[in-house]
FISEZA-991645 format. One record per residue (C-alpha): residue number from 1; residue in three letters; x, z, y. Coordinates in pm, 1 decimal. Example, Ala and Ser with C-alpha at 12.3 -4.5 7.8 and 13.67 -1.06 7.14 Angstrom:
<recs>
{nr:1 rest:ALA c1:1230.0 c3:780.0 c2:-450.0} .
{nr:2 rest:SER c1:1367.0 c3:714.0 c2:-106.0} .
</recs>
This chain:
<recs>
{nr:1 rest:MET c1:-3542.3 c3:2524.0 c2:-1301.1} .
{nr:2 rest:LYS c1:-3598.7 c3:2310.3 c2:-980.6} .
{nr:3 rest:LYS c1:-3360.1 c3:2532.8 c2:-799.1} .
{nr:4 rest:ILE c1:-3091.3 c3:2475.2 c2:-1052.7} .
{nr:5 rest:SER c1:-3150.3 c3:2103.0 c2:-1045.9} .
{nr:6 rest:SER c1:-3155.8 c3:2097.1 c2:-669.2} .
{nr:7 rest:LEU c1:-2815.2 c3:2282.0 c2:-659.1} .
{nr:8 rest:ILE c1:-2667.7 c3:2058.5 c2:-912.6} .
{nr:9 rest:VAL c1:-2769.7 c3:1742.8 c2:-703.3} .
{nr:10 rest:VAL c1:-2635.9 c3:1904.9 c2:-391.3} .
{nr:11 rest:LEU c1:-2301.4 c3:1987.7 c2:-556.2} .
{nr:12 rest:ILE c1:-2265.7 c3:1643.6 c2:-698.4} .
{nr:13 rest:LEU c1:-2338.4 c3:1474.1 c2:-364.5} .
{nr:14 rest:THR c1:-2081.7 c3:1714.8 c2:-190.0} .
{nr:15 rest:ALA c1:-1820.7 c3:1628.3 c2:-443.3} .
{nr:16 rest:CYS c1:-1880.0 c3:1255.0 c2:-396.8} .
{nr:17 rest:ALA c1:-1869.6 c3:1291.1 c2:-7.9} .
{nr:18 rest:SER c1:-1539.2 c3:1480.7 c2:-15.8} .
{nr:19 rest:ALA c1:-1369.7 c3:1241.7 c2:-272.6} .
{nr:20 rest:PRO c1:-1025.8 c3:1132.1 c2:-143.0} .
{nr:21 rest:ALA c1:-981.8 c3:773.4 c2:-15.9} .
{nr:22 rest:THR c1:-830.9 c3:538.6 c2:-257.9} .
{nr:23 rest:TRP c1:-615.6 c3:214.8 c2:-236.3} .
{nr:24 rest:LYS c1:-913.5 c3:27.9 c2:-374.6} .
{nr:25 rest:GLY c1:-927.6 c3:-332.4 c2:-241.9} .
{nr:26 rest:MET c1:-569.1 c3:-348.9 c2:-163.6} .
{nr:27 rest:SER c1:-306.5 c3:-549.0 c2:-326.1} .
{nr:28 rest:GLU c1:17.8 c3:-390.6 c2:-465.9} .
{nr:29 rest:ARG c1:197.7 c3:-565.7 c2:-178.5} .
{nr:30 rest:ASP c1:-49.0 c3:-415.9 c2:81.4} .
{nr:31 rest:ILE c1:-33.8 c3:-75.2 c2:-69.0} .
{nr:32 rest:SER c1:357.1 c3:-92.3 c2:-60.0} .
{nr:33 rest:ALA c1:362.7 c3:-198.0 c2:293.9} .
{nr:34 rest:TRP c1:128.2 c3:90.7 c2:408.5} .
{nr:35 rest:LYS c1:331.8 c3:351.5 c2:210.4} .
{nr:36 rest:GLU c1:653.8 c3:215.5 c2:358.5} .
{nr:37 rest:ILE c1:515.7 c3:325.0 c2:701.3} .
{nr:38 rest:GLY c1:410.9 c3:657.3 c2:577.5} .
{nr:39 rest:PHE c1:37.0 c3:611.6 c2:570.4} .
{nr:40 rest:ASN c1:-161.0 c3:757.6 c2:278.7} .
{nr:41 rest:ALA c1:-457.1 c3:584.9 c2:145.1} .
{nr:42 rest:GLU c1:-722.8 c3:736.4 c2:367.3} .
{nr:43 rest:LYS c1:-510.0 c3:647.5 c2:682.6} .
{nr:44 rest:ALA c1:-439.2 c3:306.3 c2:566.2} .
{nr:45 rest:GLN c1:-798.7 c3:242.8 c2:471.7} .
{nr:46 rest:ALA c1:-902.8 c3:346.3 c2:824.6} .
{nr:47 rest:TRP c1:-652.2 c3:135.0 c2:1013.0} .
{nr:48 rest:HIS c1:-710.8 c3:-156.5 c2:777.2} .
{nr:49 rest:GLY c1:-1085.8 c3:-132.9 c2:813.7} .
{nr:50 rest:SER c1:-1036.9 c3:-150.4 c2:1186.0} .
{nr:51 rest:GLY c1:-856.2 c3:-487.1 c2:1158.5} .
{nr:52 rest:PHE c1:-494.4 c3:-351.3 c2:1201.9} .
{nr:53 rest:THR c1:-203.1 c3:-468.5 c2:969.2} .
{nr:54 rest:PRO c1:52.9 c3:-229.8 c2:841.0} .
{nr:55 rest:GLU c1:303.2 c3:-342.5 c2:1114.0} .
{nr:56 rest:GLN c1:48.7 c3:-318.0 c2:1400.1} .
{nr:57 rest:SER c1:-70.4 c3:30.4 c2:1269.5} .
{nr:58 rest:SER c1:302.0 c3:146.9 c2:1276.0} .
{nr:59 rest:SER c1:359.7 c3:5.8 c2:1620.6} .
{nr:60 rest:TRP c1:49.5 c3:184.8 c2:1763.1} .
{nr:61 rest:SER c1:125.7 c3:513.4 c2:1577.4} .
{nr:62 rest:THR c1:485.3 c3:507.5 c2:1684.7} .
{nr:63 rest:ALA c1:362.9 c3:443.1 c2:2050.4} .
{nr:64 rest:GLY c1:154.3 c3:751.7 c2:2022.5} .
{nr:65 rest:PHE c1:-185.5 c3:620.3 c2:1985.6} .
{nr:66 rest:ASN c1:-446.6 c3:739.7 c2:1728.3} .
{nr:67 rest:LEU c1:-670.4 c3:473.5 c2:1563.1} .
{nr:68 rest:GLU c1:-951.7 c3:518.9 c2:1823.2} .
{nr:69 rest:ASN c1:-732.4 c3:485.1 c2:2126.0} .
{nr:70 rest:ALA c1:-543.0 c3:183.5 c2:1961.9} .
{nr:71 rest:GLY c1:-861.1 c3:-2.3 c2:1889.6} .
{nr:72 rest:GLN c1:-976.3 c3:40.1 c2:2242.8} .
{nr:73 rest:TRP c1:-662.4 c3:-84.4 c2:2394.2} .
{nr:74 rest:SER c1:-625.8 c3:-362.7 c2:2140.7} .
{nr:75 rest:LYS c1:-981.7 c3:-488.7 c2:2234.9} .
{nr:76 rest:GLN c1:-865.9 c3:-534.3 c2:2580.4} .
{nr:77 rest:SER c1:-576.1 c3:-757.7 c2:2459.3} .
{nr:78 rest:PHE c1:-286.6 c3:-499.0 c2:2492.7} .
{nr:79 rest:ASN c1:-28.2 c3:-461.9 c2:2218.4} .
{nr:80 rest:ALA c1:113.4 c3:-127.7 c2:2154.4} .
{nr:81 rest:GLU c1:417.5 c3:-160.8 c2:2371.0} .
{nr:82 rest:GLU c1:220.3 c3:-274.7 c2:2666.4} .
{nr:83 rest:ALA c1:-35.4 c3:2.3 c2:2624.6} .
{nr:84 rest:LYS c1:237.3 c3:261.2 c2:2589.7} .
{nr:85 rest:ASN c1:399.7 c3:131.2 c2:2924.0} .
{nr:86 rest:TRP c1:69.8 c3:148.6 c2:3100.7} .
{nr:87 rest:ASN c1:-27.2 c3:477.4 c2:2946.9} .
{nr:88 rest:THR c1:331.4 c3:619.4 c2:3056.1} .
{nr:89 rest:GLY c1:275.2 c3:488.7 c2:3397.7} .
{nr:90 rest:GLY c1:-19.9 c3:707.2 c2:3426.7} .
{nr:91 rest:PHE c1:-302.0 c3:453.6 c2:3380.4} .
{nr:92 rest:ASP c1:-595.3 c3:515.4 c2:3183.4} .
{nr:93 rest:LEU c1:-733.1 c3:200.4 c2:3002.4} .
{nr:94 rest:GLU c1:-977.9 c3:100.5 c2:3283.1} .
{nr:95 rest:ASN c1:-735.6 c3:119.9 c2:3543.0} .
{nr:96 rest:ALA c1:-467.7 c3:-59.6 c2:3328.1} .
{nr:97 rest:VAL c1:-718.2 c3:-348.7 c2:3278.9} .
{nr:98 rest:GLU c1:-796.1 c3:-374.3 c2:3639.4} .
{nr:99 rest:SER c1:-444.5 c3:-361.1 c2:3743.7} .
{nr:100 rest:ARG c1:-330.3 c3:-611.0 c2:3491.1} .
{nr:101 rest:ASP c1:-620.6 c3:-859.3 c2:3607.7} .
{nr:102 rest:LYS c1:-469.5 c3:-836.4 c2:3960.3} .
{nr:103 rest:GLY c1:-137.6 c3:-946.0 c2:3817.1} .
{nr:104 rest:LEU c1:28.5 c3:-607.6 c2:3839.3} .
{nr:105 rest:THR c1:257.5 c3:-432.9 c2:3594.3} .
{nr:106 rest:PRO c1:289.7 c3:-58.6 c2:3513.7} .
{nr:107 rest:VAL c1:542.1 c3:145.8 c2:3717.6} .
{nr:108 rest:LYS c1:621.8 c3:488.7 c2:3588.6} .
{nr:109 rest:ALA c1:450.2 c3:748.2 c2:3800.4} .
{nr:110 rest:ASP c1:675.1 c3:1002.1 c2:3982.6} .
{nr:111 rest:ASP c1:649.3 c3:1347.6 c2:3830.0} .
</recs>
């Protein structure tokens, strides 16, 4: 009986852990904005939870950044367009920050 009870508890916990994200905590206006840029509830909740608006999230995604990278570049005061320009120029975040602090701007690297 203990084994069956343990199995049931494990199954319940597994089901709860794999439950899909919802739009909980968002207004209809917010949900509409996220859906308009093509984000599902899970992706919207993740970006929103990291402090991004739908517009910012769309810009970062369109520029080719995932949430983790967008967060790192954003924390260094880059917007999506600036980050894309530096990245396209062959700069990683650390080098982009150092170069920007020296007053430089990105130049596309020769291939």
